[in-house]
C-alpha positions as CSV (number, residue, x, y, z in Angstrom):
1,X,12.3,-8.3,6.6
2,X,12.5,-5.8,4.3
3,X,11.0,-5.6,1.0
4,X,12.8,-3.3,-1.4
5,X,11.0,-2.7,-4.6
6,X,12.8,-2.1,-8.4
7,X,10.9,0.3,-10.5
8,X,11.9,0.9,-13.7
9,X,12.3,4.9,-13.7
10,X,11.8,7.7,-17.1
11,X,15.2,6.9,-18.2
12,X,15.0,3.0,-18.4
13,X,17.2,3.3,-14.8
14,X,16.3,1.0,-11.6
15,X,15.9,2.4,-8.2
16,X,14.7,2.2,-5.3
17,X,12.7,4.9,-3.8
18,X,12.3,3.6,-0.4
19,X,12.9,0.5,1.4
20,X,9.1,-0.4,2.2
21,X,9.0,-2.4,5.4
22,X,7.0,-5.9,5.5
23,X,6.0,-7.1,8.7
24,X,3.9,-10.5,9.2
25,X,1.1,-10.0,11.0
26,X,-0.2,-12.4,14.0
27,X,-4.2,-12.6,15.6
28,X,-4.4,-12.7,19.3
29,X,-3.7,-16.6,19.4
30,X,-0.3,-15.7,17.7
31,X,-1.1,-17.4,14.2
32,X,0.0,-16.0,11.1
33,X,-2.3,-14.0,9.1
34,X,-0.3,-11.9,6.2
35,X,1.8,-9.6,5.8
36,X,1.9,-5.6,6.8
37,X,4.0,-3.4,4.2
38,X,4.7,0.3,5.6
39,X,4.2,2.0,2.7
40,X,6.2,5.6,1.7
41,X,3.1,8.9,1.8
42,X,4.5,9.2,-1.7
43,X,3.1,5.4,-3.1
44,X,-0.1,5.9,-1.6
45,X,-2.9,6.7,-3.9
46,X,-4.5,9.3,-4.5
47,X,-7.4,9.8,-2.1
48,X,-6.5,7.5,0.7
49,X,-5.4,10.0,3.4
50,X,-8.3,12.3,2.5
51,X,-10.6,9.1,3.0
52,X,-8.5,8.9,6.1
53,X,-8.8,12.1,7.5
54,X,-4.8,12.5,7.9
55,X,-2.5,14.9,6.3
56,X,-0.9,13.7,2.8
57,X,2.8,13.6,4.1
58,X,2.1,10.5,6.4
59,X,3.7,6.7,5.6
60,X,0.5,4.8,5.7
61,X,0.5,0.9,6.4
62,X,-1.4,-1.7,3.8
63,X,-2.3,-5.5,4.1
64,X,-1.8,-7.9,1.5
65,X,-5.5,-8.0,1.4
66,X,-5.2,-4.5,0.2
67,X,-6.5,-2.9,3.9
68,X,-5.2,0.9,3.9
69,X,-4.4,1.8,7.9
70,X,-2.3,4.4,9.8
71,X,-0.6,1.9,12.0
72,X,0.8,-1.3,12.2
73,X,-1.2,-2.4,14.6
74,X,-4.3,-1.5,13.3
75,X,-3.5,-3.3,10.0
76,X,-2.8,-5.9,11.9
77,X,-6.3,-6.1,12.8
78,X,-7.8,-5.2,9.7
79,X,-6.4,-9.0,8.8
80,X,-6.9,-10.8,11.8
81,X,-10.5,-9.7,12.5
82,X,-12.4,-7.8,9.1
83,X,-13.6,-9.8,5.8
84,X,-10.7,-8.4,2.9
85,X,-11.7,-6.4,0.0
86,X,-12.6,-7.9,-3.5
87,X,-11.1,-4.9,-4.5
88,X,-8.3,-2.1,-3.4
89,X,-6.4,1.1,-5.1
90,X,-2.2,1.0,-5.0
91,X,0.1,3.2,-6.8
92,X,2.1,1.5,-9.9
93,X,5.1,1.3,-7.6
94,X,3.1,-1.3,-4.9
95,X,1.4,-3.4,-7.6
96,X,4.2,-5.9,-7.8
97,X,2.9,-6.9,-4.2
98,X,-0.2,-8.0,-5.4
99,X,0.1,-9.2,-9.3
100,X,2.2,-11.7,-10.9
101,X,5.1,-10.2,-13.4
102,X,3.0,-11.7,-16.0
103,X,1.0,-9.0,-15.7
104,X,3.2,-6.6,-17.0
105,X,3.8,-8.6,-20.4
106,X,0.2,-8.3,-21.1
107,X,-0.9,-4.8,-19.6
108,X,2.8,-3.4,-19.7
109,X,5.2,-2.0,-17.4
110,X,3.3,0.1,-14.1
111,X,3.4,3.5,-14.4
112,X,5.1,4.3,-10.7
113,X,3.5,7.2,-10.0
114,X,-0.7,6.0,-11.7
115,X,-3.1,4.3,-9.6
116,X,-4.3,1.0,-10.3
117,X,-7.5,-0.6,-9.1
118,X,-6.5,-4.2,-7.7
119,X,-9.6,-6.5,-8.5
120,X,-10.1,-10.6,-7.4
121,X,-11.0,-12.3,-10.5
122,X,-11.5,-15.7,-8.0
123,X,-9.9,-17.1,-4.9
124,X,-6.4,-16.1,-4.6
125,X,-5.8,-14.0,-8.1
126,X,-5.4,-10.9,-8.4
127,X,-5.7,-8.9,-11.9
128,X,-5.6,-4.6,-12.1
129,X,-6.2,-1.7,-14.2
130,X,-4.7,1.7,-14.0
131,X,-7.1,4.3,-13.0
132,X,-8.3,6.8,-15.4
133,X,-8.0,10.1,-13.9
134,X,-12.0,12.1,-15.2
135,X,-10.9,14.8,-17.1
136,X,-11.9,18.7,-15.4
137,X,-15.6,19.4,-15.3
138,X,-15.9,22.4,-18.1
139,X,-18.3,24.9,-16.4
140,X,-20.0,27.9,-18.8
141,X,-17.2,30.1,-17.4
142,X,-14.9,28.1,-19.7
143,X,-16.5,29.0,-22.7
144,X,-16.4,32.6,-22.4
């Protein structure tokens, strides 16, 4: 199955950046344990490639529990064998996979290219907030 994200660009037009692949994941017993999305490199939040010690041009896989992995098989393993995180980062382009459409009514349309922190409010309910970039640190040389 393929899932296409429709994102409004700055001109108000919709575009489909790439077709994000959505694959079902199963444990060793063949039991369904979740979905894995193949995410285009441009839609991976800043720092994820570096944390995984991978080049920034690689597409990555993300589970519907917010776990990042370099391959589908590793993502499937995470879903079947590890505790899901209570918070994780995504780009605005992928935010609709986790927060309901009503989220935008209260928080505004997500910026496609911005990073968002997704966190669990209660069991099964996710919320999100935009990750504000820290201002660059000033050094003494900036004053001269």
